C-alpha positions, 0 to 999 in steps of 0.5 A: 500500500502506498504512503499518501501525501497531499500538497498544493500546486503552489507548494510543489512549485515553490519547494521544487523550483524556487532558488535564490534569495529570501524576501522581496530584495528591493520590490515593495510588498503587495499585501494579500488584500490588495492582491485579491482586490486587483485580481478580482477587478481583472477577473470581472472583465473576462467574459462569459467563457471565463471561470475563476478560482477553479479547483484542479486535482491530480495524483502521481504514484511511484515507488510506494508513494502517492502524491495527491495534488490540488490547487485553485487556478486563478482562472480558466477559459472554456471553449464552446464545449466547456473544455478548458483551453487556457489556464491563467495564473494572476500575480500582483506586484510592485516595482519592475516586472523584470525584477519580479520575474528574476526573483520569482519567475521560475516558481510562477512559471512552474505553478501555471504549467502544473495547472495546465498539466493537471488539465491534460491529465484529467481529460486526455481528449481535451485540447492542450491548454495555453499557459498564461501568466498575468501580471497586474501592477498594484498601483497603475493596474497595468496588465501584462500577459506572458503566454506560452503553448507547451505541447501535451508531452512537455506538460506531462514531462514537467509534472512527472519531473516535479513530482519525482523531485519532490518524491525524492524528499518524501521518501525519508518522510514516508519512512518516518511516518511509518515508524511514527504510526506504528509506535502511536498505534501501540502507545499506552497512556504515558503515565502510570494511570489516568487521573479522574476525568482524564480518560473521558476527556481523551476519549471525547477528543478522539471521537471528535477528531474521528467524526470531524465534529468540533468539541468544546470541553470544560475540564477543571484545573488538576484533571491533566488537560494537556496530556489527555488532549494531546495523547488522544490527538496523537493516537488519532493522527495515523488515521487522519484525515489530517497530517499534523496536530496544531496546538494553539495557546494564549501564553508562553507557559502553556506552550511549554506545558504542551512541549513537556507533554510531547517529551513524555510521548517521545520518552515512551518510544514514539519518534515524534517531531514537535516544533515551537513556532515563534515570532520572527524577532524572537529567532532572528540572527540579525535583529534590526536588519531588513529581511532582504539579501542586501542587508542579511546574509541569512536571506541571501541565497536562502533557497539554495541552502534551505533543503540541506538545512531543513534535513539537518533540522528534521533529522531521520528516523534513525537520528530523531532530533529533540524538540525543535525549539528556538535554540535548535532552530537557530543553531542549525540556521547558523551552521547552514547560513539560512534565516531561522524564522523562514526555516522554522515555518518550512520545518513545521510542515513536516512536523507531527506537532506544531505548538504556537500562539493562537494567531497562527490559526486565526489571525489574518496576518499570521494564519498558517494556511500551509499547515491548515488547508486540506490540500496541504494535508490539514491539521487537527487544531487544539485550542488551549485556554479557550475562554480567551479565544473570542477576545483574541479573535476580536482583537485580531480583526480590529484596527485603528488610526490615531491622529496623534501617532500619525503626527509623531510619525510626520515629525520623525519622517521629516527629520529622517528625510523619508520619502513617505511624508506626503502620503502620510500627510494625506492619511492624516488629513482624511482621518481628521475629516472623517466623522461618525459614520457606519463605514470607513470612507473609501477615500481614507482606504485609498490613502492608507493603501497608497501609504502602505505602498510607499512604506513598503518601498522605503523598507525595501531600500532602508539601511539597517537601523532602529527606525526599520523595526519601528516602521515595520510596526507602523506598516503592520498597524496600517495593514491591520486597519485595512484588513478590518476595513475589508472585512467590515465591508463584506458579508459579515460587516454587521460584526464591526463598528466604526468608532470615532473618539476625540483624543488630546491631539486629534481623533482616534478612529477605531474599527472594532470587531464586536463579534468573533463568531462570524469569523471563527465559524468560517475558519473552524469550518475549514479545519479537519478537526477542532478542539477548544478546551479550558477550565472555564467555559460555562455556560457551554451552549452560550460559549458555543454560540459566542465562538460561532461553532456549529450546532452539532459541536460536542459539549463536554463538562467534566466535574472537579477532581478534588474532594468536595469537602475541600471546596468553598462556594461563596455567593456575592448577592450584590452582583448581577 
């Protein structure tokens, strides 16, 4: 029986065909929301024979490996018989197209060709589709189309070569998973006995992940939640339908508890790969330097050395590494001269357990689609301290603009001779002119988008220094405001409120997400499995509704494991 792996077309193209430096290296960044808006504008005028976001699938099998490929082509053109005659891949960029092509053209070409090859593999009688790369400039909206017409044999050979090169990497992964799954199938609970309630908790976690139904579990302190939940999720891992477990927490101390539980499982004889994902600044080897090859030696040539570094970090079945914490990631990155922040995220894809902050699952700027999406293998998501989840998600999807802070940036930018003063002044003026209303004015959104582009361009060329990380934080705040504005203008816009407050030096415009349920419900619905647990979630039905979880969510409330005579209940009658 073949060992099955799943990968998106985008991942395959990048893993096999990407070379050169890490980062934009001089090209201003295009944020995700901008790219989506420009892409949708281009797609809107393509005619009735055009279809957008078309899912294409295919399989490749050899040498005991089965690779299931899937991806969404940005667009396809159909003939009169509804057969695909052209595949479009759309890329939004800033700067010079020649620089974009030099940096990432090989990956863009590979992605488009792989989509065309999947079309051919799906229907042998269909015409060979043209391959069109569409580049849309983020600011001018000028469109350039690069079209090629490879024949069917060329496309088939390209798909075969790409899959074989990836399979050479996956051969060791298959051996690792075979050993892991065999050990997990025989794994007894790694403690002398279950605590009261711990067995029931583990059983319900296993069942929820088996059935693909969310679980909301209240388990009192002292019951052993961490080990009980992790044990059940890992026992379910060999049978899927997910390839990894993602443990999300609100505090660093809770991450350490999860990693300690993983060590107990490893000590029981399971070759378990576990990694702790940390923010870039916590593992960076050149703090303060821009993430660009011209400023950081660990970014220059990163993709040419990343595969060797990744194998050294992950180890083999015979030489399983310890928990992949920040110390080990940094040590391997230094030896191989690669960026540790990028390396940890590449390694996470091939780990059995990924431990990190809750933003990796739900924050629009940190969500790990490469770990969570079904076409990438999917993940069972375990959310510790779930009583904080709604508040954290509301914060993740809120943003603000502060006139006083912008005035401070104007003074600092002028003193440093920065080139983004004029667009910043425009944002400041339009912010002060925005009164109380339901939606963020489009004129303010446009001004902020322009400023984002100018700040990105400045960061791409700025020398290392104290101003760089501060401008990066300003850019992040602006991007979060824009993201919130985009969501507030969508189908779930009723969950957001625009609030204008008068500060001592000008207005503060707050775009607050008041209800986490709409966003959480959508994101949880995309997961292979989800368990939210805490010591305090009652009343469970109300918490389920607050989190936007579906009606069929399993609700579990376990009793306190301590003797009742040692408990004191106090009633405060003056509280509602």
